[in-house]
C-alpha positions, 0 to 999 in steps of 0.5 A: 558603903559598909565595913567588913570590919564591923563584927568577927566571930575571932573577937568579941569586941577589942582588938589589942595589936602589938606594934614591931613586927605587926604594924612597924617593921623590925630592924633592916639589915641596913639599920643593924649594920649601922648600929654595928659599925658605930659601936666598933664592935664585932657583930656576935657579941654586939647583938648577944649584949644588945639583946640580953640587956634589951628588957630593963630598957623597954621596961623603963628601968634604964634610959637610952644613954644608960642602956648603952653604957651597959651594953659597953660595959658587957662588950668590955668597951666604952662609948664616948658621949658622942657615940652614944648619942649616935647609937641612940639615934640610929637605933631609933632609925632602925625601927621606925620603918612601918608596913603601910597596909597594916597602917591602913588597916588600923585606920579602917578598923577605927573607921569602922568604930572597932575599939583598937589598942596597942601594946608595945615593948619599946624604949622611951626615945623610940616612943617619943619618935613614933609619937612624933612622926606616926599620927595614926597612933592617935587612932588607939584608945589605949596605947601601952608602952613597956616603958611607961607602964613599967611591964613588958610582954610576955609578962602577965602584968603588961596584959593586965594592965591593958585590960584595967585600961580598957575596962575589959575582960579577957574574953572581950580581947583578941591580942595579935602579936608576931611572937608566939611567946607573946601570944601564949602568955595572953592566952594564958590569962584568958585573952584571944590571941593570934599569931601575926603572919601578913596583913592579908591573913589578918584582914582575912581573920578579921572579916565576918562570916 
């Protein structure tokens, strides 16, 4: 049966996907609650510190324990070794759910011979978890994890790293992300960009016209 993904008007040759919010799901409410309960801190200051300090963790400038030590310092508290280990593990668990329809789509695209790649803001502990538990990652020609390339979206060098690894020109690539700022940054460098809303809309966009 011919594939519906052989050609697409919206992209020249390569599809570059974000991970979280596109293929993998964002943190669940239950996962977020477990983190604040483990930290023993009120949600508002906890999440302010969590996100403010996240870029260095995503970029690989600090490891999991180092990140949580920084969070504790920002909150004016201290996490002992056991609490830190639980925070690392529960943080990973909170980001571990995937969208099965999108996983299927990745398989369909790969089977159709489409060039696909991944660009994700992700810390090392979470990257290792995905590599161990999600075999579909092997479908991607390039897996650009921010913690390993030293650049995080929307930094221009994150996209430039992918272009170099793919041996591609910007016009060759359609970047798919659920955050407008990341799509805009890709477009500023000459990549095509699509804001992800749901799997069905993406399937429609990728179908040949």
